[in-house]
Residue frames as a rotation matrix with the C-alpha (Angstrom) as fourth column:
MET 1
0.293 -0.825 -0.483 49.86
-0.690 0.167 -0.704 -20.83
0.662 0.539 -0.521 38.58
LEU 2
0.902 0.031 0.431 51.11
-0.333 0.686 0.647 -24.13
-0.276 -0.727 0.629 39.94
PRO 3
-0.213 -0.952 -0.221 54.67
-0.972 0.182 0.151 -25.48
-0.104 0.247 -0.964 40.07
MET 4
0.725 0.532 0.437 54.59
-0.461 0.847 -0.265 -28.99
-0.511 -0.010 0.859 38.70
SER 5
-0.367 -0.791 0.490 56.72
-0.050 0.542 0.839 -31.74
-0.929 0.283 -0.238 37.31
SER 6
-0.462 0.153 -0.874 56.51
-0.862 -0.309 0.401 -32.25
-0.209 0.938 0.275 33.57
ASN 7
-0.848 0.208 0.488 54.56
0.143 0.976 -0.166 -35.47
-0.511 -0.071 -0.857 34.07
ARG 8
-0.844 0.534 -0.059 51.90
-0.159 -0.144 0.977 -35.88
0.513 0.834 0.206 31.36
ASP 9
-0.237 0.786 -0.570 49.41
0.741 0.526 0.417 -37.45
0.628 -0.324 -0.707 33.77
SER 10
-0.413 0.033 -0.910 49.77
0.761 -0.537 -0.364 -34.53
-0.501 -0.843 0.197 36.18
LEU 11
-0.954 0.060 -0.295 49.04
-0.202 -0.854 0.479 -32.09
-0.223 0.516 0.827 33.37
ILE 12
-0.566 0.792 -0.227 45.93
0.117 0.350 0.929 -34.06
0.816 0.500 -0.291 32.41
HIS 13
-0.204 0.465 -0.861 44.82
0.964 0.249 -0.094 -34.14
0.171 -0.849 -0.499 36.06
SER 14
-0.721 -0.125 -0.682 45.25
0.348 -0.916 -0.201 -30.35
-0.599 -0.382 0.704 36.25
ALA 15
-0.897 0.423 -0.127 43.04
-0.324 -0.434 0.841 -29.87
0.301 0.795 0.526 33.17
ILE 16
-0.299 0.808 -0.507 40.36
0.496 0.586 0.641 -32.16
0.815 -0.059 -0.576 34.58
ALA 17
-0.309 0.133 -0.942 40.48
0.922 -0.199 -0.331 -30.32
-0.232 -0.971 -0.062 37.93
ALA 18
-0.923 -0.064 -0.379 40.25
-0.001 -0.986 0.168 -26.93
-0.384 0.156 0.910 36.19
ARG 19
-0.722 0.692 -0.030 37.16
0.099 0.145 0.984 -28.15
0.685 0.708 -0.173 34.35
GLU 20
-0.256 0.634 -0.730 35.33
0.941 0.338 -0.036 -28.33
0.223 -0.695 -0.683 37.68
HIS 21
-0.479 0.015 -0.878 35.48
0.451 -0.853 -0.261 -24.52
-0.753 -0.521 0.402 37.93
ALA 22
-0.888 0.137 0.440 33.84
0.389 -0.286 0.875 -23.96
0.246 0.948 0.201 34.54
HIS 23
-0.490 0.784 -0.380 30.86
-0.136 -0.500 -0.855 -21.61
-0.861 -0.367 0.352 34.44
ALA 24
-0.970 0.144 -0.194 28.59
-0.162 0.208 0.965 -23.22
0.180 0.967 -0.178 31.85
PRO 25
-0.609 0.778 0.154 24.99
-0.124 0.098 -0.987 -22.66
-0.783 -0.620 0.037 33.02
PHE 26
0.157 0.706 -0.690 23.61
-0.838 -0.274 -0.471 -22.54
-0.522 0.653 0.549 29.46
SER 27
0.176 -0.161 -0.971 25.41
-0.822 0.518 -0.235 -25.28
0.541 0.840 -0.042 27.53
GLN 28
0.823 0.006 0.568 26.50
-0.440 0.638 0.632 -27.47
-0.359 -0.770 0.527 30.46
PHE 29
0.795 -0.606 -0.011 29.63
0.378 0.511 -0.772 -28.03
0.474 0.610 0.635 28.34
LYS 30
0.865 -0.497 0.070 32.50
-0.328 -0.456 0.827 -27.76
-0.379 -0.739 -0.558 30.81
VAL 31
0.699 -0.716 -0.003 36.09
0.358 0.353 -0.865 -27.66
0.620 0.603 0.502 29.59
GLY 32
0.830 -0.537 -0.152 39.37
-0.055 -0.349 0.935 -27.41
-0.555 -0.768 -0.319 31.48
ALA 33
0.745 -0.663 0.073 42.85
0.143 0.052 -0.988 -26.61
0.651 0.747 0.134 30.21
ALA 34
0.764 -0.624 -0.164 46.32
0.145 -0.081 0.986 -26.82
-0.629 -0.777 0.029 31.71
LEU 35
0.867 -0.482 0.126 49.13
-0.040 -0.319 -0.947 -24.97
0.497 0.816 -0.296 29.91
GLU 36
0.705 -0.669 -0.234 52.71
0.597 0.383 0.705 -25.93
-0.382 -0.637 0.669 30.75
LYS 37
0.780 -0.622 0.065 55.64
-0.526 -0.708 -0.471 -23.54
0.339 0.333 -0.880 30.73
ALA 38
0.546 -0.638 -0.543 58.89
0.481 0.769 -0.420 -25.47
0.686 -0.032 0.727 30.78
GLY 39
0.888 -0.321 -0.329 61.14
0.220 -0.333 0.917 -24.93
-0.404 -0.887 -0.225 33.75
ALA 40
0.734 -0.679 -0.025 64.41
-0.461 -0.470 -0.752 -23.13
0.499 0.564 -0.658 33.10
HIS 41
-0.205 -0.979 0.002 67.73
-0.692 0.143 -0.708 -24.91
0.692 -0.146 -0.707 33.73
GLY 42
-0.669 -0.096 -0.737 66.24
0.190 0.936 -0.295 -28.01
0.719 -0.337 -0.608 35.34
SER 43
-0.874 0.426 0.234 63.67
-0.399 -0.354 -0.846 -26.21
-0.277 -0.833 0.479 37.50
GLU 44
-0.517 0.753 0.408 60.11
0.541 0.656 -0.526 -27.46
-0.663 -0.051 -0.747 37.73
ALA 45
-0.693 0.412 0.591 57.60
0.494 -0.325 0.806 -26.64
0.524 0.851 0.022 35.03
THR 46
-0.813 0.537 -0.225 54.84
-0.167 -0.585 -0.793 -24.15
-0.558 -0.607 0.566 35.79
VAL 47
-0.661 0.672 0.332 51.22
0.726 0.462 0.510 -24.88
0.189 0.578 -0.794 34.90
PHE 48
-0.845 0.502 -0.186 48.54
-0.441 -0.849 -0.290 -22.29
-0.304 -0.163 0.939 34.23
THR 49
-0.693 0.655 0.300 44.98
0.663 0.743 -0.092 -23.59
-0.284 0.135 -0.949 34.27
GLY 50
-0.811 0.531 -0.246 41.79
-0.571 -0.809 0.139 -22.28
-0.125 0.253 0.959 32.74
CYS 51
-0.558 0.733 0.390 38.14
0.614 0.680 -0.400 -23.19
-0.558 0.016 -0.829 32.36
ASN 52
-0.615 0.416 0.670 35.44
0.512 -0.436 0.740 -21.94
0.600 0.798 0.055 30.04
VAL 53
-0.678 0.433 -0.594 33.28
0.345 -0.527 -0.777 -19.07
-0.649 -0.732 0.208 31.28
GLU 54
-0.433 0.614 0.660 29.94
0.860 0.063 0.506 -18.63
0.269 0.787 -0.555 29.52
ASN 55
-0.862 0.312 -0.399 27.87
-0.147 -0.908 -0.392 -15.51
-0.485 -0.279 0.829 29.12
ALA 56
-0.010 0.967 0.253 24.19
0.249 0.247 -0.936 -15.31
-0.968 0.054 -0.244 28.23
THR 57
0.582 0.210 -0.786 25.10
-0.602 -0.539 -0.590 -13.65
-0.547 0.816 -0.187 24.92
TYR 58
0.795 -0.318 0.517 27.45
0.416 0.906 -0.083 -16.56
-0.441 0.281 0.852 24.04
GLY 59
0.693 -0.548 0.468 29.64
0.333 -0.332 -0.882 -14.21
0.639 0.768 -0.047 21.97
LEU 60
0.376 -0.544 0.750 31.26
-0.759 -0.645 -0.088 -13.01
0.532 -0.536 -0.655 25.19
THR 61
0.971 -0.053 0.234 32.01
-0.087 0.831 0.550 -16.56
-0.224 -0.554 0.802 26.31
ILE 62
0.209 -0.955 -0.209 35.70
-0.957 -0.155 -0.246 -17.42
0.203 0.251 -0.946 26.67
CYS 63
0.732 0.041 -0.680 37.14
-0.153 0.983 -0.106 -20.88
0.664 0.182 0.725 26.24
ALA 64
0.936 -0.351 -0.022 39.34
0.153 0.350 0.924 -22.73
-0.317 -0.868 0.381 28.74
GLU 65
0.293 -0.880 0.375 42.39
0.956 0.260 -0.137 -22.65
0.023 0.399 0.917 26.47
ARG 66
0.097 -0.222 0.970 42.29
0.356 -0.902 -0.242 -18.87
0.929 0.369 -0.009 26.09
VAL 67
0.911 0.207 0.358 41.79
-0.256 -0.396 0.882 -18.38
0.324 -0.894 -0.308 29.83
ALA 68
0.730 -0.682 -0.038 44.92
0.543 0.545 0.639 -20.47
-0.415 -0.487 0.768 30.52
VAL 69
0.025 -0.741 0.671 46.97
0.931 -0.228 -0.286 -18.59
0.365 0.631 0.684 27.90
PHE 70
0.308 0.139 0.941 45.83
0.072 -0.990 0.122 -15.16
0.949 0.030 -0.315 29.08
LYS 71
0.999 -0.019 0.048 46.51
-0.048 -0.015 0.999 -16.05
-0.018 -1.000 -0.016 32.72
ALA 72
0.439 -0.894 0.091 50.01
0.839 0.444 0.316 -17.16
-0.323 -0.062 0.944 31.78
ILE 73
-0.050 -0.437 0.898 50.73
0.737 -0.622 -0.262 -14.08
0.674 0.649 0.353 29.68
SER 74
0.636 0.373 0.676 49.39
-0.099 -0.829 0.550 -11.79
0.765 -0.416 -0.491 32.42
GLU 75
0.936 -0.351 0.015 51.90
0.061 0.205 0.977 -13.39
-0.346 -0.914 0.213 34.81
GLY 76
0.402 -0.815 -0.416 54.79
-0.836 -0.513 0.197 -12.76
-0.374 0.269 -0.888 32.42
ALA 77
0.070 -0.351 0.934 55.14
0.004 0.936 0.352 -16.36
-0.998 -0.021 0.067 31.26
THR 78
0.384 -0.022 -0.923 56.44
-0.914 -0.147 -0.377 -17.27
-0.127 0.989 -0.076 27.80
HIS 79
-0.480 -0.673 -0.562 57.82
-0.788 0.613 -0.062 -20.36
0.386 0.413 -0.825 26.04
PHE 80
0.207 0.690 0.694 55.10
-0.835 0.494 -0.242 -22.97
-0.509 -0.530 0.678 26.52
THR 81
-0.792 -0.609 -0.029 55.63
-0.558 0.705 0.436 -26.65
-0.246 0.362 -0.899 25.78
ARG 82
-0.796 0.556 -0.238 52.21
0.317 0.719 0.619 -28.27
0.515 0.417 -0.749 25.91
ILE 83
-0.558 0.731 0.394 48.57
-0.830 -0.494 -0.259 -27.94
0.005 -0.471 0.882 26.87
ALA 84
-0.906 0.422 -0.038 46.07
0.424 0.904 -0.050 -30.53
0.013 -0.062 -0.998 28.09
ILE 85
-0.623 0.782 0.025 42.40
-0.750 -0.607 0.265 -29.96
0.222 0.146 0.964 27.27
ALA 86
-0.962 0.272 -0.031 39.70
0.261 0.878 -0.400 -31.93
-0.081 -0.393 -0.916 29.10
ALA 87
-0.433 0.901 -0.030 35.99
-0.887 -0.420 0.195 -32.27
0.163 0.111 0.980 28.37
ASP 88
-0.503 0.364 0.784 33.31
-0.260 0.801 -0.539 -34.82
-0.824 -0.475 -0.308 29.26
THR 89
0.350 0.537 -0.767 32.71
-0.901 -0.031 -0.433 -36.08
-0.256 0.843 0.474 25.73
GLY 90
0.748 -0.063 0.661 32.97
0.119 0.992 -0.040 -39.45
-0.653 0.108 0.750 24.04
SER 91
0.556 -0.580 0.596 34.97
0.720 -0.023 -0.694 -37.98
0.416 0.814 0.405 21.18
LEU 92
-0.164 -0.707 -0.688 37.98
0.888 -0.410 0.210 -35.95
-0.430 -0.576 0.695 22.20
THR 93
0.805 0.593 0.010 37.34
0.564 -0.760 -0.324 -32.21
-0.185 0.266 -0.946 21.89
PRO 94
-0.215 -0.914 0.344 39.93
0.960 -0.263 -0.100 -30.13
0.182 0.309 0.934 20.02
PRO 95
-0.522 -0.018 -0.852 40.37
0.373 -0.904 -0.209 -26.37
-0.767 -0.427 0.479 20.50
CYS 96
0.628 0.763 0.151 37.99
0.549 -0.297 -0.782 -24.12
-0.552 0.574 -0.605 18.54
GLY 97
0.426 -0.444 0.789 39.30
0.779 -0.263 -0.569 -21.89
0.460 0.857 0.234 15.75
ALA 98
0.737 -0.128 0.664 39.75
-0.288 -0.948 0.137 -18.83
0.612 -0.292 -0.735 17.99
CYS 99
0.807 -0.443 0.390 41.72
-0.305 0.253 0.918 -20.89
-0.506 -0.860 0.069 20.51
ARG 100
0.555 -0.626 0.548 43.88
0.792 0.599 -0.118 -22.38
-0.254 0.500 0.828 17.78
GLN 101
0.514 -0.336 0.789 44.79
0.368 -0.745 -0.557 -18.87
0.775 0.576 -0.259 16.63
ILE 102
0.754 -0.216 0.621 45.63
-0.605 -0.598 0.526 -17.70
0.258 -0.772 -0.582 20.18
LEU 103
0.776 -0.487 0.401 47.61
0.111 0.731 0.673 -20.86
-0.620 -0.478 0.622 20.89
TRP 104
0.526 -0.595 0.608 49.61
0.832 0.211 -0.513 -20.39
0.177 0.776 0.606 17.68
GLU 105
0.546 -0.281 0.789 50.40
0.035 -0.933 -0.357 -16.75
0.837 0.222 -0.500 18.34
PHE 106
0.543 -0.280 0.792 51.44
-0.805 -0.442 0.395 -17.17
0.239 -0.852 -0.465 21.97
CYS 107
0.480 -0.282 0.831 52.64
-0.458 0.727 0.511 -20.79
-0.748 -0.626 0.220 22.12
GLY 108
-0.344 -0.603 -0.719 53.71
-0.932 0.130 0.337 -21.82
-0.109 0.787 -0.607 18.63
ASN 109
0.092 0.336 -0.937 53.56
-0.597 0.772 0.218 -25.44
0.797 0.540 0.272 17.54
LEU 110
-0.470 -0.280 0.837 53.09
-0.880 0.217 -0.422 -26.82
-0.064 -0.935 -0.348 21.04
GLU 111
-0.900 0.176 -0.398 52.04
0.139 0.983 0.122 -30.33
0.413 0.054 -0.909 21.99
ILE 112
-0.273 0.891 0.364 48.30
-0.917 -0.355 0.180 -30.71
0.289 -0.284 0.914 22.59
ILE 113
-0.988 0.069 -0.137 46.90
0.111 0.936 -0.335 -33.45
0.105 -0.346 -0.932 24.80
LEU 114
-0.249 0.966 0.070 43.18
-0.768 -0.242 0.593 -34.01
0.590 0.094 0.802 24.30
THR 115
-0.964 -0.067 -0.256 41.49
0.094 0.815 -0.571 -36.00
0.247 -0.575 -0.780 27.04
ASN 116
-0.008 0.981 0.192 38.08
-0.390 -0.180 0.903 -36.88
0.921 -0.067 0.384 28.40
LEU 117
-0.023 0.071 0.997 36.81
-0.998 -0.060 -0.019 -38.03
0.058 -0.996 0.072 31.77
HIS 118
0.894 0.418 0.161 36.80
-0.417 0.908 -0.042 -41.68
-0.164 -0.029 0.986 30.67
GLY 119
0.347 -0.862 0.370 40.59
-0.035 0.383 0.923 -42.04
-0.937 -0.333 0.103 30.36
LYS 120
0.543 -0.146 0.827 40.78
0.828 0.258 -0.498 -41.61
-0.141 0.955 0.261 26.60
SER 121
0.478 -0.406 -0.779 43.51
-0.123 -0.909 0.398 -39.27
-0.870 -0.095 -0.485 25.34
GLU 122
0.633 -0.339 0.696 45.40
0.773 0.223 -0.594 -38.31
0.046 0.914 0.403 22.21
THR 123
0.234 -0.643 -0.729 48.56
0.216 -0.697 0.684 -36.26
-0.948 -0.318 -0.024 21.76
LEU 124
0.430 -0.102 0.897 49.28
0.901 -0.016 -0.433 -34.18
0.059 0.995 0.085 18.68
ARG 125
-0.683 -0.658 -0.317 50.93
0.633 -0.750 0.192 -30.94
-0.364 -0.069 0.929 17.59
LEU 126
-0.015 0.694 -0.720 49.05
0.051 -0.719 -0.693 -27.71
-0.999 -0.047 -0.024 16.98
ALA 127
-0.513 -0.246 -0.823 50.24
-0.742 -0.356 0.569 -27.65
-0.433 0.901 0.000 13.34
ASP 128
-0.961 0.191 0.200 48.45
0.249 0.913 0.323 -31.01
-0.121 0.360 -0.925 12.84
ILE 129
-0.101 0.995 -0.021 45.07
0.947 0.089 -0.307 -29.35
-0.304 -0.051 -0.951 13.43
PHE 130
0.739 0.235 -0.631 46.03
0.116 -0.968 -0.224 -25.82
-0.664 0.093 -0.742 12.32
PRO 131
0.301 -0.709 0.638 48.14
0.842 0.511 0.172 -26.39
-0.448 0.485 0.751 9.19
ARG 132
-0.263 -0.390 0.882 48.16
0.788 -0.615 -0.037 -22.87
0.557 0.685 0.469 7.69
PRO 133
0.237 0.391 -0.889 48.03
0.908 -0.416 0.059 -20.41
-0.347 -0.821 -0.453 10.59
PHE 134
0.530 -0.053 0.846 47.90
0.353 -0.894 -0.277 -16.67
0.771 0.445 -0.455 10.18
ASP 135
0.425 -0.425 -0.800 50.62
0.847 -0.124 0.516 -14.91
-0.318 -0.897 0.307 12.14
SER 136
0.551 -0.210 -0.808 52.74
-0.002 -0.968 0.251 -11.75
-0.835 -0.137 -0.534 12.16
SER 137
-0.514 -0.793 0.327 54.75
0.328 0.170 0.929 -12.97
-0.793 0.585 0.172 9.17
PHE 138
-0.179 0.550 0.816 51.79
0.983 0.062 0.174 -11.93
0.045 0.833 -0.552 6.98
LEU 139
0.706 0.496 -0.506 51.65
0.576 -0.818 0.002 -8.38
-0.413 -0.293 -0.862 8.31
């Protein structure tokens, strides 16, 4: 957990830095994520980072976005405003389906910043890429 200003570039930098800790010996596909919790009453935002961690069985692999969310939840954080996701790809890499579901359940329609290591980025809302989410309203 890092205290941080709500500067977009700082959030992107945190995601890129988190990517360096990825454990991806099989795919070599390293991803970093930085999830921002807004500061209360003018205080600084808090950022929780995550990276993907692969397993030889692949099914036990966990994505960077879910690591960041689970770290934040385990620290008692709630009310997230945005997440930056960084990968070394030409096309910007969106969250997988499992990550979209976790992001929706724990973060709602947050802002998503997709970025790569070449300075390309795009900002959108989770609902733009996850238009009909399943949530507790269906239970």
